[in-house]
C-alpha positions as CSV (number, residue, x, y, z in Angstrom):
1,M,-0.1,0.0,0.0
2,T,2.9,2.4,0.9
3,Y,4.5,1.6,-2.3
4,A,1.6,2.3,-4.5
5,K,1.1,5.7,-2.8
6,S,4.9,6.5,-3.3
7,V,4.5,5.7,-7.0
8,L,1.4,7.8,-7.2
9,T,3.2,10.6,-5.6
10,D,6.1,10.5,-7.9
11,K,3.8,10.3,-10.8
12,E,2.0,13.5,-9.8
13,K,5.3,15.4,-9.1
14,A,6.6,14.4,-12.6
15,E,3.4,15.6,-14.3
16,A,3.6,18.8,-12.4
17,K,7.1,19.4,-13.5
18,L,6.3,18.4,-17.2
19,S,3.4,20.9,-17.2
20,K,5.7,23.6,-15.8
21,M,8.4,22.8,-18.3
22,E,5.9,22.2,-21.4
23,P,5.0,25.6,-22.5
24,S,8.5,26.6,-22.8
25,F,9.6,23.6,-24.7
26,L,6.5,23.9,-27.1
27,K,7.5,27.6,-27.8
28,T,11.1,26.7,-28.5
29,T,10.3,23.9,-30.6
30,E,7.9,26.0,-32.6
31,E,10.4,28.8,-33.1
32,G,13.0,26.3,-34.0
33,I,10.8,24.8,-36.8
34,K,9.8,28.1,-38.1
35,S,13.3,29.6,-38.4
36,G,14.6,26.4,-40.0
37,L,11.9,26.6,-42.7
38,E,12.7,30.1,-43.3
39,A,16.2,29.3,-43.6
40,A,15.5,26.5,-46.1
41,K,13.3,28.9,-48.0
42,A,16.2,31.4,-48.2
43,Q,18.6,28.6,-49.3
44,L,16.1,27.6,-52.1
45,A,16.0,31.2,-53.4
46,K,19.7,31.6,-53.3
47,A,20.2,28.2,-55.2
48,R,17.6,29.4,-57.7
49,E,19.5,32.6,-58.4
50,A,22.7,30.8,-58.8
51,G,21.1,28.1,-61.0
52,D,22.5,25.4,-58.7
53,I,20.3,22.5,-59.1
54,D,22.0,20.3,-56.6
55,A,21.6,23.0,-53.8
56,E,18.1,23.6,-54.9
57,V,17.2,19.9,-54.5
58,Q,18.9,20.0,-51.1
59,A,16.7,23.2,-50.0
60,Q,13.6,21.6,-51.2
61,S,14.6,18.5,-49.1
62,L,15.0,20.6,-46.0
63,I,11.7,22.5,-46.8
64,S,9.9,19.3,-47.0
65,E,11.5,17.9,-43.8
66,Y,10.5,21.1,-41.9
67,A,7.1,21.2,-43.2
68,Y,6.6,17.4,-41.9
69,K,8.0,18.5,-38.5
70,Q,5.6,21.5,-38.5
71,A,2.6,19.2,-39.2
72,R,3.6,16.7,-36.5
73,F,4.1,19.6,-34.1
74,A,0.6,21.0,-34.8
75,E,-1.0,17.4,-34.4
76,A,1.0,17.1,-31.2
77,K,0.0,20.4,-30.1
78,S,-3.8,20.1,-30.9
79,E,-3.8,16.6,-29.2
80,Q,-2.5,18.3,-26.1
81,E,-5.4,20.9,-25.9
């Protein structure tokens, strides 16, 4: 009985700690995705101006990756609300 109470108490403490950390983590993650996407778009524009097909493909790949991360983040955020 005492063990179960201690496990429950530990769980509640962990959840409380997570809920305090979560908003800053979410904001940092969202900002990182947005800045990465903007950097990839800038890289794409530069590659197109230079006519560098390889760099263009690489930039498009990064854009796709960040778009995927953005979609997954939005999904996780909506599930949490």
